[in-house]
PyMOL Python script that loads the backbone (N, CA, C, O; Angstrom):
from pymol import cmd

cmd.read_pdbstr("""\
ATOM      1  N   UNK A   1       0.957  -1.166   0.043  1.00  0.00           N
ATOM      2  CA  UNK A   1      -0.048  -0.044  -0.058  1.00  0.00           C
ATOM      3  C   UNK A   1       0.842   1.279  -0.003  1.00  0.00           C
ATOM      4  O   UNK A   1       1.815   1.316   0.752  1.00  0.00           O
ATOM      5  N   UNK A   2       0.535   2.261  -0.730  1.00  0.00           N
ATOM      6  CA  UNK A   2       1.250   3.431  -0.968  1.00  0.00           C
ATOM      7  C   UNK A   2       0.441   4.553  -0.265  1.00  0.00           C
ATOM      8  O   UNK A   2      -0.738   4.745  -0.563  1.00  0.00           O
ATOM      9  N   UNK A   3       1.097   5.303   0.686  1.00  0.00           N
ATOM     10  CA  UNK A   3       0.481   6.449   1.234  1.00  0.00           C
ATOM     11  C   UNK A   3       0.945   7.731   0.664  1.00  0.00           C
ATOM     12  O   UNK A   3       2.156   7.891   0.508  1.00  0.00           O
ATOM     13  N   UNK A   4       0.077   8.701   0.322  1.00  0.00           N
ATOM     14  CA  UNK A   4       0.550   9.917  -0.278  1.00  0.00           C
ATOM     15  C   UNK A   4       0.339  11.130   0.711  1.00  0.00           C
ATOM     16  O   UNK A   4      -0.753  11.368   1.228  1.00  0.00           O
ATOM     17  N   UNK A   5       1.382  11.810   0.910  1.00  0.00           N
ATOM     18  CA  UNK A   5       1.205  12.972   1.769  1.00  0.00           C
ATOM     19  C   UNK A   5       1.247  14.269   1.009  1.00  0.00           C
ATOM     20  O   UNK A   5       2.173  14.444   0.217  1.00  0.00           O
ATOM     21  N   UNK A   6       0.373  15.149   1.169  1.00  0.00           N
ATOM     22  CA  UNK A   6       0.238  16.371   0.424  1.00  0.00           C
ATOM     23  C   UNK A   6       0.888  17.430   1.347  1.00  0.00           C
ATOM     24  O   UNK A   6       0.448  17.607   2.482  1.00  0.00           O
ATOM     25  N   UNK A   7       1.900  18.108   0.878  1.00  0.00           N
ATOM     26  CA  UNK A   7       2.588  19.181   1.599  1.00  0.00           C
ATOM     27  C   UNK A   7       1.788  20.452   1.312  1.00  0.00           C
ATOM     28  O   UNK A   7       1.501  20.760   0.155  1.00  0.00           O
ATOM     29  N   UNK A   8       1.433  21.184   2.361  1.00  0.00           N
ATOM     30  CA  UNK A   8       0.641  22.312   2.249  1.00  0.00           C
ATOM     31  C   UNK A   8       1.675  23.475   2.589  1.00  0.00           C
ATOM     32  O   UNK A   8       1.858  23.806   3.760  1.00  0.00           O
ATOM     33  N   UNK A   9       2.361  24.101   1.510  1.00  0.00           N
ATOM     34  CA  UNK A   9       3.443  25.067   1.622  1.00  0.00           C
ATOM     35  C   UNK A   9       2.834  26.312   2.186  1.00  0.00           C
ATOM     36  O   UNK A   9       3.564  27.091   2.797  1.00  0.00           O
ATOM     37  N   UNK A  10       1.481  26.583   2.028  1.00  0.00           N
ATOM     38  CA  UNK A  10       0.880  27.745   2.565  1.00  0.00           C
ATOM     39  C   UNK A  10       0.987  27.734   4.036  1.00  0.00           C
ATOM     40  O   UNK A  10       1.019  28.807   4.639  1.00  0.00           O
ATOM     41  N   UNK A  11       1.048  26.562   4.686  1.00  0.00           N
ATOM     42  CA  UNK A  11       1.097  26.545   6.140  1.00  0.00           C
ATOM     43  C   UNK A  11       2.546  26.696   6.724  1.00  0.00           C
ATOM     44  O   UNK A  11       2.693  26.865   7.934  1.00  0.00           O
ATOM     45  N   UNK A  12       3.482  26.644   5.977  1.00  0.00           N
ATOM     46  CA  UNK A  12       4.841  26.816   6.346  1.00  0.00           C
ATOM     47  C   UNK A  12       5.297  28.313   6.030  1.00  0.00           C
ATOM     48  O   UNK A  12       5.204  28.784   4.897  1.00  0.00           O
ATOM     49  N   UNK A  13       5.774  28.991   7.072  1.00  0.00           N
ATOM     50  CA  UNK A  13       6.265  30.329   7.017  1.00  0.00           C
ATOM     51  C   UNK A  13       7.682  30.373   6.519  1.00  0.00           C
ATOM     52  O   UNK A  13       8.426  29.400   6.646  1.00  0.00           O
ATOM     53  N   UNK A  14       8.084  31.573   5.914  1.00  0.00           N
ATOM     54  CA  UNK A  14       9.510  31.692   5.385  1.00  0.00           C
ATOM     55  C   UNK A  14      10.596  31.354   6.361  1.00  0.00           C
ATOM     56  O   UNK A  14      11.626  30.764   6.035  1.00  0.00           O
ATOM     57  N   UNK A  15      10.303  31.774   7.622  1.00  0.00           N
ATOM     58  CA  UNK A  15      11.336  31.615   8.710  1.00  0.00           C
ATOM     59  C   UNK A  15      11.668  30.122   8.896  1.00  0.00           C
ATOM     60  O   UNK A  15      12.817  29.744   9.125  1.00  0.00           O
ATOM     61  N   UNK A  16      10.634  29.306   8.791  1.00  0.00           N
ATOM     62  CA  UNK A  16      10.737  27.780   8.910  1.00  0.00           C
ATOM     63  C   UNK A  16      11.499  27.244   7.765  1.00  0.00           C
ATOM     64  O   UNK A  16      12.386  26.401   7.897  1.00  0.00           O
ATOM     65  N   UNK A  17      11.138  27.745   6.660  1.00  0.00           N
ATOM     66  CA  UNK A  17      11.904  27.243   5.455  1.00  0.00           C
ATOM     67  C   UNK A  17      13.354  27.602   5.412  1.00  0.00           C
ATOM     68  O   UNK A  17      14.197  26.814   4.983  1.00  0.00           O
ATOM     69  N   UNK A  18      13.656  28.854   5.880  1.00  0.00           N
ATOM     70  CA  UNK A  18      15.025  29.262   5.959  1.00  0.00           C
ATOM     71  C   UNK A  18      15.842  28.450   7.037  1.00  0.00           C
ATOM     72  O   UNK A  18      17.031  28.167   6.897  1.00  0.00           O
ATOM     73  N   UNK A  19      15.102  28.122   8.087  1.00  0.00           N
ATOM     74  CA  UNK A  19      15.656  27.284   9.144  1.00  0.00           C
ATOM     75  C   UNK A  19      16.091  25.864   8.792  1.00  0.00           C
ATOM     76  O   UNK A  19      17.026  25.273   9.332  1.00  0.00           O
ATOM     77  N   UNK A  20      15.263  25.355   7.770  1.00  0.00           N
ATOM     78  CA  UNK A  20      15.555  23.987   7.217  1.00  0.00           C
ATOM     79  C   UNK A  20      16.537  23.965   6.145  1.00  0.00           C
ATOM     80  O   UNK A  20      17.107  22.916   5.845  1.00  0.00           O
ATOM     81  N   UNK A  21      16.787  25.161   5.498  1.00  0.00           N
ATOM     82  CA  UNK A  21      17.621  25.181   4.116  1.00  0.00           C
ATOM     83  C   UNK A  21      18.995  24.718   4.500  1.00  0.00           C
ATOM     84  O   UNK A  21      19.470  24.940   5.614  1.00  0.00           O
ATOM     85  N   UNK A  22      19.631  24.059   3.535  1.00  0.00           N
ATOM     86  CA  UNK A  22      21.004  23.750   3.640  1.00  0.00           C
ATOM     87  C   UNK A  22      21.817  24.327   2.583  1.00  0.00           C
ATOM     88  O   UNK A  22      23.024  24.084   2.574  1.00  0.00           O
ATOM     89  N   UNK A  23      21.288  25.070   1.684  1.00  0.00           N
ATOM     90  CA  UNK A  23      22.013  25.609   0.621  1.00  0.00           C
ATOM     91  C   UNK A  23      21.298  26.703  -0.045  1.00  0.00           C
ATOM     92  O   UNK A  23      20.144  26.536  -0.441  1.00  0.00           O
ATOM     93  N   UNK A  24      22.001  27.956  -0.207  1.00  0.00           N
ATOM     94  CA  UNK A  24      21.479  29.107  -0.954  1.00  0.00           C
ATOM     95  C   UNK A  24      22.347  29.410  -2.207  1.00  0.00           C
ATOM     96  O   UNK A  24      23.576  29.414  -2.133  1.00  0.00           O
ATOM     97  N   UNK A  25      21.653  29.672  -3.395  1.00  0.00           N
ATOM     98  CA  UNK A  25      22.378  30.085  -4.561  1.00  0.00           C
ATOM     99  C   UNK A  25      22.057  31.533  -4.714  1.00  0.00           C
ATOM    100  O   UNK A  25      20.897  31.934  -4.809  1.00  0.00           O
ATOM    101  N   UNK A  26      23.110  32.316  -4.736  1.00  0.00           N
ATOM    102  CA  UNK A  26      22.890  33.792  -4.849  1.00  0.00           C
ATOM    103  C   UNK A  26      23.460  34.062  -6.418  1.00  0.00           C
ATOM    104  O   UNK A  26      24.602  33.742  -6.746  1.00  0.00           O
ATOM    105  N   UNK A  27      22.644  34.599  -7.196  1.00  0.00           N
ATOM    106  CA  UNK A  27      23.030  34.809  -8.587  1.00  0.00           C
ATOM    107  C   UNK A  27      23.278  36.255  -8.992  1.00  0.00           C
ATOM    108  O   UNK A  27      22.558  37.206  -8.687  1.00  0.00           O
ATOM    109  N   UNK A  28      24.351  36.296  -9.695  1.00  0.00           N
ATOM    110  CA  UNK A  28      24.766  37.725 -10.218  1.00  0.00           C
ATOM    111  C   UNK A  28      24.040  38.040 -11.507  1.00  0.00           C
ATOM    112  O   UNK A  28      23.968  39.207 -11.892  1.00  0.00           O
ATOM    113  N   UNK A  29      23.509  37.064 -12.176  1.00  0.00           N
ATOM    114  CA  UNK A  29      22.775  37.228 -13.393  1.00  0.00           C
ATOM    115  C   UNK A  29      21.330  36.596 -13.201  1.00  0.00           C
ATOM    116  O   UNK A  29      21.166  35.741 -12.330  1.00  0.00           O
ATOM    117  N   UNK A  30      20.317  37.001 -13.986  1.00  0.00           N
ATOM    118  CA  UNK A  30      19.003  36.444 -13.864  1.00  0.00           C
ATOM    119  C   UNK A  30      19.119  34.874 -14.012  1.00  0.00           C
ATOM    120  O   UNK A  30      19.891  34.320 -14.794  1.00  0.00           O
ATOM    121  N   UNK A  31      18.239  34.231 -13.148  1.00  0.00           N
ATOM    122  CA  UNK A  31      18.217  32.758 -13.248  1.00  0.00           C
ATOM    123  C   UNK A  31      18.102  32.127 -14.492  1.00  0.00           C
ATOM    124  O   UNK A  31      18.653  31.039 -14.658  1.00  0.00           O
ATOM    125  N   UNK A  32      17.380  32.724 -15.504  1.00  0.00           N
ATOM    126  CA  UNK A  32      17.209  32.189 -16.806  1.00  0.00           C
ATOM    127  C   UNK A  32      18.290  32.423 -17.814  1.00  0.00           C
ATOM    128  O   UNK A  32      18.179  31.969 -18.953  1.00  0.00           O
ATOM    129  N   UNK A  33      19.341  33.124 -17.431  1.00  0.00           N
ATOM    130  CA  UNK A  33      20.458  33.520 -18.191  1.00  0.00           C
ATOM    131  C   UNK A  33      21.287  32.229 -18.376  1.00  0.00           C
ATOM    132  O   UNK A  33      21.475  31.466 -17.429  1.00  0.00           O
ATOM    133  N   UNK A  34      21.761  32.008 -19.565  1.00  0.00           N
ATOM    134  CA  UNK A  34      22.561  30.750 -19.846  1.00  0.00           C
ATOM    135  C   UNK A  34      23.781  30.662 -18.935  1.00  0.00           C
ATOM    136  O   UNK A  34      24.227  29.540 -18.693  1.00  0.00           O
ATOM    137  N   UNK A  35      24.339  31.692 -18.431  1.00  0.00           N
ATOM    138  CA  UNK A  35      25.615  31.719 -17.686  1.00  0.00           C
ATOM    139  C   UNK A  35      25.370  31.875 -16.179  1.00  0.00           C
ATOM    140  O   UNK A  35      26.296  32.072 -15.393  1.00  0.00           O
ATOM    141  N   UNK A  36      24.051  31.775 -15.799  1.00  0.00           N
ATOM    142  CA  UNK A  36      23.655  32.209 -14.467  1.00  0.00           C
ATOM    143  C   UNK A  36      24.369  31.195 -13.333  1.00  0.00           C
ATOM    144  O   UNK A  36      24.798  31.603 -12.254  1.00  0.00           O
ATOM    145  N   UNK A  37      24.412  29.987 -13.719  1.00  0.00           N
ATOM    146  CA  UNK A  37      24.964  29.075 -12.726  1.00  0.00           C
ATOM    147  C   UNK A  37      26.583  29.341 -12.412  1.00  0.00           C
ATOM    148  O   UNK A  37      27.107  29.216 -11.305  1.00  0.00           O
ATOM    149  N   UNK A  38      27.195  29.705 -13.546  1.00  0.00           N
ATOM    150  CA  UNK A  38      28.583  29.907 -13.434  1.00  0.00           C
ATOM    151  C   UNK A  38      28.914  31.324 -12.759  1.00  0.00           C
ATOM    152  O   UNK A  38      29.980  31.509 -12.171  1.00  0.00           O
ATOM    153  N   UNK A  39      28.055  32.183 -12.868  1.00  0.00           N
ATOM    154  CA  UNK A  39      28.128  33.551 -12.219  1.00  0.00           C
ATOM    155  C   UNK A  39      27.256  33.663 -10.956  1.00  0.00           C
ATOM    156  O   UNK A  39      26.373  34.516 -10.856  1.00  0.00           O
ATOM    157  N   UNK A  40      27.541  32.768 -10.000  1.00  0.00           N
ATOM    158  CA  UNK A  40      26.756  32.733  -8.801  1.00  0.00           C
ATOM    159  C   UNK A  40      27.605  32.317  -7.706  1.00  0.00           C
ATOM    160  O   UNK A  40      28.711  31.813  -7.901  1.00  0.00           O
ATOM    161  N   UNK A  41      27.052  32.540  -6.421  1.00  0.00           N
ATOM    162  CA  UNK A  41      27.695  32.231  -5.260  1.00  0.00           C
ATOM    163  C   UNK A  41      26.899  31.267  -4.599  1.00  0.00           C
ATOM    164  O   UNK A  41      25.682  31.454  -4.580  1.00  0.00           O
ATOM    165  N   UNK A  42      27.430  30.166  -4.000  1.00  0.00           N
ATOM    166  CA  UNK A  42      26.793  29.132  -3.168  1.00  0.00           C
ATOM    167  C   UNK A  42      27.057  29.168  -1.785  1.00  0.00           C
ATOM    168  O   UNK A  42      28.216  29.029  -1.395  1.00  0.00           O
ATOM    169  N   UNK A  43      26.104  29.343  -0.972  1.00  0.00           N
ATOM    170  CA  UNK A  43      26.320  29.329   0.580  1.00  0.00           C
ATOM    171  C   UNK A  43      25.691  27.938   1.017  1.00  0.00           C
ATOM    172  O   UNK A  43      24.491  27.687   0.913  1.00  0.00           O
ATOM    173  N   UNK A  44      26.641  27.070   1.516  1.00  0.00           N
ATOM    174  CA  UNK A  44      26.319  25.780   1.923  1.00  0.00           C
ATOM    175  C   UNK A  44      26.551  25.340   3.411  1.00  0.00           C
ATOM    176  O   UNK A  44      27.601  25.566   4.013  1.00  0.00           O
ATOM    177  N   UNK A  45      25.561  24.744   3.899  1.00  0.00           N
ATOM    178  CA  UNK A  45      25.659  24.373   5.378  1.00  0.00           C
ATOM    179  C   UNK A  45      26.794  23.275   5.372  1.00  0.00           C
ATOM    180  O   UNK A  45      26.930  22.438   4.479  1.00  0.00           O
ATOM    181  N   UNK A  46      27.582  23.395   6.484  1.00  0.00           N
ATOM    182  CA  UNK A  46      28.771  22.384   6.674  1.00  0.00           C
ATOM    183  C   UNK A  46      28.562  21.693   7.939  1.00  0.00           C
ATOM    184  O   UNK A  46      29.398  20.834   8.221  1.00  0.00           O
ATOM    185  N   UNK A  47      27.601  21.903   8.761  1.00  0.00           N
ATOM    186  CA  UNK A  47      27.298  21.176   9.974  1.00  0.00           C
ATOM    187  C   UNK A  47      27.619  22.005  11.244  1.00  0.00           C
ATOM    188  O   UNK A  47      28.394  22.960  11.195  1.00  0.00           O
ATOM    189  N   UNK A  48      27.068  21.656  12.256  1.00  0.00           N
ATOM    190  CA  UNK A  48      27.233  22.399  13.519  1.00  0.00           C
ATOM    191  C   UNK A  48      27.070  23.831  13.460  1.00  0.00           C
ATOM    192  O   UNK A  48      27.812  24.558  14.120  1.00  0.00           O
ATOM    193  N   UNK A  49      26.098  24.325  12.674  1.00  0.00           N
ATOM    194  CA  UNK A  49      25.684  25.734  12.593  1.00  0.00           C
ATOM    195  C   UNK A  49      26.626  26.543  11.719  1.00  0.00           C
ATOM    196  O   UNK A  49      26.487  27.762  11.617  1.00  0.00           O
ATOM    197  N   UNK A  50      27.622  25.849  11.062  1.00  0.00           N
ATOM    198  CA  UNK A  50      28.470  26.586  10.178  1.00  0.00           C
ATOM    199  C   UNK A  50      28.261  26.438   8.721  1.00  0.00           C
ATOM    200  O   UNK A  50      27.802  25.407   8.228  1.00  0.00           O
ATOM    201  N   UNK A  51      28.628  27.561   7.988  1.00  0.00           N
ATOM    202  CA  UNK A  51      28.340  27.594   6.553  1.00  0.00           C
ATOM    203  C   UNK A  51      29.561  27.953   5.770  1.00  0.00           C
ATOM    204  O   UNK A  51      30.453  28.636   6.273  1.00  0.00           O
ATOM    205  N   UNK A  52      29.610  27.532   4.631  1.00  0.00           N
ATOM    206  CA  UNK A  52      30.806  28.004   3.762  1.00  0.00           C
ATOM    207  C   UNK A  52      30.252  28.629   2.462  1.00  0.00           C
ATOM    208  O   UNK A  52      29.154  28.316   2.000  1.00  0.00           O
ATOM    209  N   UNK A  53      31.106  29.558   1.889  1.00  0.00           N
ATOM    210  CA  UNK A  53      30.752  30.239   0.716  1.00  0.00           C
ATOM    211  C   UNK A  53      31.629  29.877  -0.453  1.00  0.00           C
ATOM    212  O   UNK A  53      32.855  29.930  -0.358  1.00  0.00           O
ATOM    213  N   UNK A  54      31.021  29.515  -1.536  1.00  0.00           N
ATOM    214  CA  UNK A  54      31.825  29.021  -2.735  1.00  0.00           C
ATOM    215  C   UNK A  54      31.473  30.014  -3.931  1.00  0.00           C
ATOM    216  O   UNK A  54      30.350  30.492  -4.090  1.00  0.00           O
ATOM    217  N   UNK A  55      32.450  30.238  -4.663  1.00  0.00           N
ATOM    218  CA  UNK A  55      32.360  30.859  -5.851  1.00  0.00           C
ATOM    219  C   UNK A  55      33.241  30.181  -7.023  1.00  0.00           C
ATOM    220  O   UNK A  55      34.463  30.067  -6.931  1.00  0.00           O
ATOM    221  N   UNK A  56      32.524  29.765  -8.085  1.00  0.00           N
ATOM    222  CA  UNK A  56      33.244  29.018  -9.082  1.00  0.00           C
ATOM    223  C   UNK A  56      34.007  27.841  -8.652  1.00  0.00           C
ATOM    224  O   UNK A  56      35.062  27.531  -9.205  1.00  0.00           O
ATOM    225  N   UNK A  57      33.466  27.137  -7.618  1.00  0.00           N
ATOM    226  CA  UNK A  57      34.097  25.853  -7.092  1.00  0.00           C
ATOM    227  C   UNK A  57      35.181  26.299  -6.067  1.00  0.00           C
ATOM    228  O   UNK A  57      35.757  25.371  -5.500  1.00  0.00           O
ATOM    229  N   UNK A  58      35.520  27.446  -5.765  1.00  0.00           N
ATOM    230  CA  UNK A  58      36.423  27.710  -4.748  1.00  0.00           C
ATOM    231  C   UNK A  58      35.851  28.289  -3.453  1.00  0.00           C
ATOM    232  O   UNK A  58      34.982  29.160  -3.492  1.00  0.00           O
ATOM    233  N   UNK A  59      36.305  27.838  -2.381  1.00  0.00           N
ATOM    234  CA  UNK A  59      35.873  28.308  -1.100  1.00  0.00           C
ATOM    235  C   UNK A  59      36.344  29.792  -0.871  1.00  0.00           C
ATOM    236  O   UNK A  59      37.466  30.156  -1.225  1.00  0.00           O
ATOM    237  N   UNK A  60      35.503  30.575  -0.307  1.00  0.00           N
ATOM    238  CA  UNK A  60      35.874  32.022  -0.067  1.00  0.00           C
ATOM    239  C   UNK A  60      36.195  32.108   1.496  1.00  0.00           C
ATOM    240  O   UNK A  60      35.475  31.624   2.370  1.00  0.00           O
ATOM    241  N   UNK A  61      37.376  32.793   1.707  1.00  0.00           N
ATOM    242  CA  UNK A  61      37.884  32.901   3.088  1.00  0.00           C
ATOM    243  C   UNK A  61      37.842  34.284   3.416  1.00  0.00           C
ATOM    244  O   UNK A  61      37.868  35.150   2.542  1.00  0.00           O
ATOM    245  N   UNK A  62      37.775  34.545   4.688  1.00  0.00           N
ATOM    246  CA  UNK A  62      37.906  35.922   5.428  1.00  0.00           C
ATOM    247  C   UNK A  62      38.782  35.689   6.617  1.00  0.00           C
ATOM    248  O   UNK A  62      38.524  34.833   7.463  1.00  0.00           O
ATOM    249  N   UNK A  63      39.786  36.445   6.655  1.00  0.00           N
ATOM    250  CA  UNK A  63      40.741  36.338   7.822  1.00  0.00           C
ATOM    251  C   UNK A  63      41.155  35.012   8.102  1.00  0.00           C
ATOM    252  O   UNK A  63      41.254  34.655   9.275  1.00  0.00           O
ATOM    253  N   UNK A  64      41.434  34.163   7.076  1.00  0.00           N
ATOM    254  CA  UNK A  64      41.870  32.815   7.300  1.00  0.00           C
ATOM    255  C   UNK A  64      40.810  31.884   7.753  1.00  0.00           C
ATOM    256  O   UNK A  64      41.140  30.765   8.145  1.00  0.00           O
ATOM    257  N   UNK A  65      39.464  32.274   7.734  1.00  0.00           N
ATOM    258  CA  UNK A  65      38.411  31.350   8.071  1.00  0.00           C
ATOM    259  C   UNK A  65      37.705  31.059   6.837  1.00  0.00           C
ATOM    260  O   UNK A  65      37.713  31.833   5.880  1.00  0.00           O
ATOM    261  N   UNK A  66      37.069  29.903   6.852  1.00  0.00           N
ATOM    262  CA  UNK A  66      36.311  29.500   5.636  1.00  0.00           C
ATOM    263  C   UNK A  66      34.937  29.051   6.052  1.00  0.00           C
ATOM    264  O   UNK A  66      34.177  28.651   5.169  1.00  0.00           O
ATOM    265  N   UNK A  67      34.553  29.075   7.263  1.00  0.00           N
ATOM    266  CA  UNK A  67      33.235  28.608   7.704  1.00  0.00           C
ATOM    267  C   UNK A  67      32.734  29.790   8.698  1.00  0.00           C
ATOM    268  O   UNK A  67      33.482  30.357   9.493  1.00  0.00           O
ATOM    269  N   UNK A  68      31.465  30.053   8.545  1.00  0.00           N
ATOM    270  CA  UNK A  68      30.858  31.196   9.189  1.00  0.00           C
ATOM    271  C   UNK A  68      29.434  30.810   9.659  1.00  0.00           C
ATOM    272  O   UNK A  68      28.899  29.770   9.275  1.00  0.00           O
ATOM    273  N   UNK A  69      28.865  31.645  10.466  1.00  0.00           N
ATOM    274  CA  UNK A  69      27.409  31.487  10.687  1.00  0.00           C
ATOM    275  C   UNK A  69      26.624  31.779   9.582  1.00  0.00           C
ATOM    276  O   UNK A  69      27.143  32.496   8.726  1.00  0.00           O
ATOM    277  N   UNK A  70      25.437  31.368   9.398  1.00  0.00           N
ATOM    278  CA  UNK A  70      24.530  31.413   8.296  1.00  0.00           C
ATOM    279  C   UNK A  70      24.422  32.929   7.736  1.00  0.00           C
ATOM    280  O   UNK A  70      24.567  33.202   6.545  1.00  0.00           O
ATOM    281  N   UNK A  71      24.169  33.810   8.675  1.00  0.00           N
ATOM    282  CA  UNK A  71      24.014  35.179   8.443  1.00  0.00           C
ATOM    283  C   UNK A  71      25.230  35.851   7.811  1.00  0.00           C
ATOM    284  O   UNK A  71      25.112  36.598   6.840  1.00  0.00           O
ATOM    285  N   UNK A  72      26.357  35.580   8.363  1.00  0.00           N
ATOM    286  CA  UNK A  72      27.572  36.059   7.882  1.00  0.00           C
ATOM    287  C   UNK A  72      27.898  35.601   6.521  1.00  0.00           C
ATOM    288  O   UNK A  72      28.274  36.385   5.650  1.00  0.00           O
ATOM    289  N   UNK A  73      27.741  34.199   6.313  1.00  0.00           N
ATOM    290  CA  UNK A  73      27.916  33.663   4.990  1.00  0.00           C
ATOM    291  C   UNK A  73      27.104  34.222   3.887  1.00  0.00           C
ATOM    292  O   UNK A  73      27.522  34.474   2.757  1.00  0.00           O
ATOM    293  N   UNK A  74      25.898  34.391   4.330  1.00  0.00           N
ATOM    294  CA  UNK A  74      24.955  35.091   3.238  1.00  0.00           C
ATOM    295  C   UNK A  74      25.404  36.389   2.919  1.00  0.00           C
ATOM    296  O   UNK A  74      25.389  36.717   1.733  1.00  0.00           O
ATOM    297  N   UNK A  75      25.824  37.231   3.823  1.00  0.00           N
ATOM    298  CA  UNK A  75      26.268  38.551   3.753  1.00  0.00           C
ATOM    299  C   UNK A  75      27.519  38.581   2.785  1.00  0.00           C
ATOM    300  O   UNK A  75      27.616  39.380   1.853  1.00  0.00           O
ATOM    301  N   UNK A  76      28.371  37.721   3.074  1.00  0.00           N
ATOM    302  CA  UNK A  76      29.645  37.526   2.363  1.00  0.00           C
ATOM    303  C   UNK A  76      29.267  37.246   0.822  1.00  0.00           C
ATOM    304  O   UNK A  76      29.808  37.847  -0.106  1.00  0.00           O
ATOM    305  N   UNK A  77      28.314  36.302   0.667  1.00  0.00           N
ATOM    306  CA  UNK A  77      27.974  35.902  -0.642  1.00  0.00           C
ATOM    307  C   UNK A  77      27.305  37.193  -1.372  1.00  0.00           C
ATOM    308  O   UNK A  77      27.602  37.457  -2.537  1.00  0.00           O
ATOM    309  N   UNK A  78      26.484  37.899  -0.709  1.00  0.00           N
ATOM    310  CA  UNK A  78      25.882  39.056  -1.395  1.00  0.00           C
ATOM    311  C   UNK A  78      26.946  40.030  -1.695  1.00  0.00           C
ATOM    312  O   UNK A  78      26.958  40.550  -2.811  1.00  0.00           O
ATOM    313  N   UNK A  79      27.847  40.337  -0.812  1.00  0.00           N
ATOM    314  CA  UNK A  79      28.986  41.262  -1.109  1.00  0.00           C
ATOM    315  C   UNK A  79      29.863  40.854  -2.355  1.00  0.00           C
ATOM    316  O   UNK A  79      30.463  41.739  -2.965  1.00  0.00           O
ATOM    317  N   UNK A  80      29.944  39.637  -2.716  1.00  0.00           N
ATOM    318  CA  UNK A  80      30.614  39.125  -3.863  1.00  0.00           C
ATOM    319  C   UNK A  80      29.801  39.449  -5.190  1.00  0.00           C
ATOM    320  O   UNK A  80      30.421  39.609  -6.241  1.00  0.00           O
ATOM    321  N   UNK A  81      28.607  39.534  -5.152  1.00  0.00           N
ATOM    322  CA  UNK A  81      27.746  39.627  -6.321  1.00  0.00           C
ATOM    323  C   UNK A  81      28.106  40.768  -7.277  1.00  0.00           C
ATOM    324  O   UNK A  81      28.235  40.524  -8.477  1.00  0.00           O
ATOM    325  N   UNK A  82      28.274  42.010  -6.789  1.00  0.00           N
ATOM    326  CA  UNK A  82      28.660  43.142  -7.758  1.00  0.00           C
ATOM    327  C   UNK A  82      29.932  42.848  -8.565  1.00  0.00           C
ATOM    328  O   UNK A  82      30.039  43.097  -9.766  1.00  0.00           O
ATOM    329  N   UNK A  83      30.906  42.284  -7.785  1.00  0.00           N
ATOM    330  CA  UNK A  83      32.159  42.021  -8.548  1.00  0.00           C
ATOM    331  C   UNK A  83      32.076  40.984  -9.648  1.00  0.00           C
ATOM    332  O   UNK A  83      32.621  41.086 -10.747  1.00  0.00           O
ATOM    333  N   UNK A  84      31.267  39.885  -9.188  1.00  0.00           N
ATOM    334  CA  UNK A  84      31.012  38.846 -10.164  1.00  0.00           C
ATOM    335  C   UNK A  84      30.303  39.323 -11.439  1.00  0.00           C
ATOM    336  O   UNK A  84      30.595  38.921 -12.565  1.00  0.00           O
ATOM    337  N   UNK A  85      29.332  40.229 -11.154  1.00  0.00           N
ATOM    338  CA  UNK A  85      28.525  40.743 -12.218  1.00  0.00           C
ATOM    339  C   UNK A  85      29.375  41.807 -13.077  1.00  0.00           C
ATOM    340  O   UNK A  85      29.158  41.929 -14.282  1.00  0.00           O
ATOM    341  N   UNK A  86      30.241  42.484 -12.488  1.00  0.00           N
ATOM    342  CA  UNK A  86      31.159  43.506 -13.200  1.00  0.00           C
ATOM    343  C   UNK A  86      32.107  42.604 -14.067  1.00  0.00           C
ATOM    344  O   UNK A  86      32.357  42.940 -15.225  1.00  0.00           O
ATOM    345  N   UNK A  87      32.632  41.472 -13.524  1.00  0.00           N
ATOM    346  CA  UNK A  87      33.569  40.581 -14.289  1.00  0.00           C
ATOM    347  C   UNK A  87      32.757  40.004 -15.429  1.00  0.00           C
ATOM    348  O   UNK A  87      33.371  39.889 -16.490  1.00  0.00           O
ATOM    349  N   UNK A  88      31.508  39.625 -15.409  1.00  0.00           N
ATOM    350  CA  UNK A  88      30.739  39.243 -16.636  1.00  0.00           C
ATOM    351  C   UNK A  88      30.634  40.310 -17.420  1.00  0.00           C
ATOM    352  O   UNK A  88      31.061  40.153 -18.564  1.00  0.00           O
ATOM    353  N   UNK A  89      30.157  41.435 -17.125  1.00  0.00           N
ATOM    354  CA  UNK A  89      30.070  42.624 -18.003  1.00  0.00           C
ATOM    355  C   UNK A  89      31.277  43.036 -18.716  1.00  0.00           C
ATOM    356  O   UNK A  89      31.183  43.502 -19.852  1.00  0.00           O
ATOM    357  N   UNK A  90      32.496  42.887 -18.082  1.00  0.00           N
ATOM    358  CA  UNK A  90      33.656  43.243 -18.732  1.00  0.00           C
ATOM    359  C   UNK A  90      34.082  42.214 -19.861  1.00  0.00           C
ATOM    360  O   UNK A  90      34.739  42.499 -20.862  1.00  0.00           O
ATOM    361  N   UNK A  91      33.625  41.062 -19.545  1.00  0.00           N
ATOM    362  CA  UNK A  91      34.010  39.969 -20.610  1.00  0.00           C
ATOM    363  C   UNK A  91      32.971  39.855 -21.668  1.00  0.00           C
ATOM    364  O   UNK A  91      33.249  39.272 -22.716  1.00  0.00           O
ATOM    365  N   UNK A  92      31.745  40.392 -21.463  1.00  0.00           N
ATOM    366  CA  UNK A  92      30.780  40.274 -22.406  1.00  0.00           C
ATOM    367  C   UNK A  92      30.142  41.853 -22.681  1.00  0.00           C
ATOM    368  O   UNK A  92      29.005  42.165 -22.328  1.00  0.00           O
ATOM    369  N   UNK A  93      30.998  42.689 -23.310  1.00  0.00           N
ATOM    370  CA  UNK A  93      30.535  44.052 -23.561  1.00  0.00           C
ATOM    371  C   UNK A  93      29.273  44.186 -24.479  1.00  0.00           C
ATOM    372  O   UNK A  93      29.081  43.443 -25.441  1.00  0.00           O
ATOM    373  N   UNK A  94      28.531  45.076 -24.145  1.00  0.00           N
ATOM    374  CA  UNK A  94      27.315  45.237 -25.029  1.00  0.00           C
ATOM    375  C   UNK A  94      27.693  45.504 -26.466  1.00  0.00           C
ATOM    376  O   UNK A  94      28.675  46.197 -26.731  1.00  0.00           O
ATOM    377  N   UNK A  95      26.945  44.975 -27.380  1.00  0.00           N
ATOM    378  CA  UNK A  95      27.222  45.318 -28.723  1.00  0.00           C
ATOM    379  C   UNK A  95      26.613  46.437 -29.200  1.00  0.00           C
ATOM    380  O   UNK A  95      26.807  46.799 -30.360  1.00  0.00           O
TER     381      UNK A  95
END
""", "prot")
cmd.dss("prot")
cmd.show_as("cartoon", "prot")
cmd.util.cbc("prot")
cmd.orient("prot")
């Protein structure tokens, strides 16, 4: 016998979803852009309340540290986005 459970996302608030998230992708380009995945920052849970920030497969460090609390990791990721976008714009000048 198979039981089906219907998830009612309307009953889950955003704070609960954030508390359960294990990875965030922050994009410098629109999500539907062909290069969006390459020009993104990934903030990923590493366990014990610590998070790492990755850009193009490399871990981002600050002051010799590479793991942070979630809020700091997301802030670092957001701070990287303007330079990632500028890099893309320099390599793809408007015609």
